[in-house]
Z-matrix of the N, CA and C atoms (Angstrom, degrees):
N
C 1 1.449
C 2 1.524 1 111.25
N 3 1.316 2 115.92 1 -35.87
C 4 1.457 3 121.02 2 179.43
C 5 1.535 4 110.49 3 -64.40
N 6 1.338 5 117.79 4 -41.28
C 7 1.462 6 121.99 5 179.38
C 8 1.520 7 110.29 6 -66.74
N 9 1.327 8 116.32 7 -37.69
C 10 1.456 9 120.07 8 179.48
C 11 1.528 10 110.92 9 -64.04
N 12 1.326 11 116.86 10 -43.95
C 13 1.472 12 120.69 11 179.57
C 14 1.521 13 111.53 12 -64.27
N 15 1.332 14 118.18 13 -42.67
C 16 1.465 15 120.05 14 -179.48
C 17 1.529 16 110.19 15 -70.34
N 18 1.338 17 117.95 16 -37.70
C 19 1.457 18 120.81 17 177.27
C 20 1.515 19 110.92 18 -65.72
N 21 1.322 20 116.07 19 -41.73
C 22 1.461 21 120.92 20 178.36
C 23 1.532 22 110.75 21 -64.06
N 24 1.322 23 116.88 22 -40.32
C 25 1.463 24 121.30 23 178.66
C 26 1.529 25 111.16 24 -64.35
N 27 1.327 26 116.76 25 -40.81
C 28 1.470 27 120.43 26 177.84
C 29 1.518 28 110.55 27 -66.07
N 30 1.352 29 116.48 28 -42.23
C 31 1.455 30 120.99 29 179.80
C 32 1.541 31 110.83 30 -62.37
N 33 1.301 32 117.08 31 -45.95
C 34 1.476 33 120.46 32 179.53
C 35 1.518 34 110.78 33 -65.41
N 36 1.316 35 118.12 34 -38.37
C 37 1.458 36 121.18 35 178.53
C 38 1.522 37 110.83 36 -63.84
N 39 1.322 38 116.83 37 -42.61
C 40 1.472 39 120.26 38 178.74
C 41 1.520 40 110.73 39 -65.11
N 42 1.326 41 116.76 40 -42.14
C 43 1.461 42 119.54 41 179.33
C 44 1.524 43 111.86 42 -62.85
N 45 1.301 44 116.27 43 -40.98
C 46 1.468 45 119.52 44 178.15
C 47 1.524 46 110.55 45 -66.34
N 48 1.322 47 116.43 46 -42.02
C 49 1.461 48 120.57 47 -178.36
C 50 1.525 49 111.06 48 -64.40
N 51 1.332 50 118.13 49 -47.89
C 52 1.450 51 121.10 50 -177.28
C 53 1.529 52 112.30 51 -81.52
N 54 1.312 53 117.02 52 -26.00
C 55 1.459 54 120.52 53 178.62
C 56 1.511 55 112.20 54 -71.94
N 57 1.287 56 118.31 55 -24.28
C 58 1.453 57 122.07 56 -177.39
C 59 1.525 58 112.28 57 -104.47
N 60 1.325 59 117.57 58 12.75
C 61 1.453 60 118.64 59 179.65
C 62 1.514 61 109.84 60 -68.17
N 63 1.317 62 116.18 61 154.17
C 64 1.459 63 121.61 62 -173.13
C 65 1.528 64 109.06 63 -115.40
N 66 1.335 65 116.69 64 123.83
C 67 1.460 66 122.43 65 178.44
C 68 1.524 67 110.88 66 -110.10
N 69 1.303 68 119.30 67 28.50
C 70 1.460 69 120.47 68 -176.60
C 71 1.515 70 112.17 69 -70.90
N 72 1.321 71 119.75 70 -16.37
C 73 1.462 72 121.71 71 178.70
C 74 1.514 73 111.54 72 -61.17
N 75 1.314 74 117.34 73 -45.05
C 76 1.460 75 121.14 74 178.71
C 77 1.518 76 111.56 75 -72.88
N 78 1.297 77 117.32 76 -42.71
C 79 1.458 78 120.73 77 -179.99
C 80 1.518 79 111.43 78 -66.30
N 81 1.309 80 117.34 79 -36.56
C 82 1.454 81 120.87 80 -178.65
C 83 1.528 82 110.66 81 -68.52
N 84 1.326 83 117.68 82 -35.10
C 85 1.466 84 120.70 83 178.00
C 86 1.520 85 109.98 84 -65.39
N 87 1.330 86 117.43 85 -37.14
C 88 1.460 87 120.98 86 178.46
C 89 1.518 88 111.29 87 -69.75
N 90 1.315 89 117.43 88 -37.90
C 91 1.458 90 120.21 89 -176.36
C 92 1.515 91 112.29 90 -73.35
N 93 1.319 92 118.97 91 -21.08
C 94 1.454 93 118.79 92 178.78
C 95 1.516 94 111.27 93 -71.73
N 96 1.328 95 117.26 94 -30.60
C 97 1.456 96 119.62 95 178.69
C 98 1.519 97 111.74 96 -87.47
N 99 1.323 98 117.33 97 -32.38
C 100 1.455 99 121.83 98 178.21
C 101 1.520 100 109.06 99 -114.02
N 102 1.306 101 115.80 100 112.77
C 103 1.446 102 118.69 101 177.39
C 104 1.517 103 108.80 102 -128.72
N 105 1.295 104 115.98 103 173.37
C 106 1.457 105 121.87 104 -172.43
C 107 1.521 106 111.56 105 -61.56
N 108 1.296 107 117.84 106 -37.03
C 109 1.456 108 121.71 107 -174.24
C 110 1.528 109 112.40 108 -100.60
N 111 1.312 110 117.52 109 26.59
C 112 1.459 111 120.36 110 -177.01
C 113 1.534 112 111.30 111 -61.47
N 114 1.319 113 117.32 112 -45.42
C 115 1.463 114 120.35 113 179.97
C 116 1.528 115 111.34 114 -64.62
N 117 1.330 116 116.62 115 -38.88
C 118 1.455 117 119.80 116 179.76
C 119 1.528 118 111.52 117 -66.49
N 120 1.330 119 116.59 118 -40.61
C 121 1.458 120 118.49 119 179.53
C 122 1.528 121 111.19 120 -68.99
N 123 1.336 122 117.00 121 -34.05
C 124 1.461 123 119.51 122 176.07
C 125 1.515 124 110.21 123 -65.05
N 126 1.329 125 116.58 124 -39.78
C 127 1.465 126 121.15 125 179.36
C 128 1.523 127 110.44 126 -65.28
N 129 1.315 128 116.86 127 -41.06
C 130 1.467 129 120.84 128 178.97
C 131 1.527 130 110.25 129 -64.67
N 132 1.328 131 116.84 130 -41.10
C 133 1.469 132 120.04 131 178.43
C 134 1.529 133 111.04 132 -62.79
N 135 1.326 134 116.50 133 -41.55
C 136 1.461 135 119.70 134 177.92
C 137 1.529 136 110.81 135 -64.58
N 138 1.330 137 116.36 136 -39.93
C 139 1.464 138 120.04 137 178.79
C 140 1.520 139 111.02 138 -63.68
N 141 1.315 140 117.81 139 -37.14
C 142 1.464 141 120.96 140 177.35
C 143 1.521 142 110.72 141 -65.13
N 144 1.329 143 117.04 142 -38.27
C 145 1.462 144 120.24 143 177.94
C 146 1.529 145 110.55 144 -65.51
N 147 1.327 146 116.32 145 -42.16
C 148 1.458 147 120.33 146 179.28
C 149 1.523 148 110.02 147 -65.82
N 150 1.328 149 116.63 148 -39.04
C 151 1.459 150 120.41 149 177.90
C 152 1.526 151 110.40 150 -60.08
N 153 1.320 152 116.74 151 -43.04
C 154 1.456 153 120.65 152 178.57
C 155 1.524 154 111.44 153 -61.87
N 156 1.331 155 116.55 154 -41.28
C 157 1.460 156 119.59 155 178.61
C 158 1.524 157 111.14 156 -66.12
N 159 1.327 158 117.01 157 -39.11
C 160 1.465 159 120.31 158 178.87
C 161 1.522 160 111.66 159 -66.03
N 162 1.331 161 116.47 160 -40.53
C 163 1.457 162 119.88 161 178.35
C 164 1.533 163 110.80 162 -64.44
N 165 1.317 164 116.75 163 -38.83
C 166 1.466 165 119.98 164 176.68
C 167 1.526 166 110.23 165 -63.83
N 168 1.317 167 116.28 166 -40.42
C 169 1.468 168 120.56 167 179.48
C 170 1.528 169 110.99 168 -65.53
N 171 1.336 170 116.34 169 -40.80
C 172 1.465 171 120.29 170 177.98
C 173 1.524 172 110.07 171 -62.75
N 174 1.316 173 116.81 172 -43.02
C 175 1.469 174 120.20 173 179.18
C 176 1.522 175 112.00 174 -62.69
N 177 1.320 176 115.81 175 -42.89
C 178 1.472 177 117.74 176 -179.70
C 179 1.529 178 110.88 177 -68.90
N 180 1.327 179 117.56 178 -35.63
C 181 1.470 180 120.46 179 176.55
C 182 1.517 181 110.62 180 -65.85
N 183 1.306 182 116.36 181 -42.04
C 184 1.464 183 121.25 182 178.58
C 185 1.529 184 110.22 183 -62.42
N 186 1.323 185 116.62 184 -43.26
C 187 1.459 186 121.24 185 177.72
C 188 1.526 187 110.94 186 -60.71
N 189 1.354 188 116.72 187 -42.41
C 190 1.463 189 120.79 188 -179.91
C 191 1.517 190 110.84 189 -64.21
N 192 1.333 191 117.01 190 -40.86
C 193 1.464 192 120.72 191 179.47
C 194 1.526 193 110.18 192 -65.63
N 195 1.328 194 117.56 193 -42.62
C 196 1.464 195 120.90 194 179.59
C 197 1.526 196 110.91 195 -65.05
N 198 1.322 197 116.83 196 -37.31
C 199 1.468 198 120.19 197 179.09
C 200 1.532 199 111.60 198 -68.66
N 201 1.314 200 118.16 199 -32.44
C 202 1.461 201 121.54 200 178.50
C 203 1.526 202 111.47 201 -70.06
N 204 1.346 203 116.62 202 -31.92
C 205 1.453 204 121.40 203 -178.34
C 206 1.512 205 111.90 204 -74.09
N 207 1.278 206 118.64 205 -19.45
C 208 1.472 207 120.57 206 -176.81
C 209 1.482 208 113.40 207 -85.01
């Protein structure tokens, strides 16, 4: 009976120890690259690129108009 109690205590201790282990390190690394607003942030980044191209186009058009006036 003594061996059974000590074996049972060791078994329960191991189950508690391994049952409560934390694997958030791996999950957290995945969530930093994939988040809820990933598509929205990609869309915003693309819009910023398009805005830059439009501003460059406006500047070149303005330059062309000023050169024609001279």
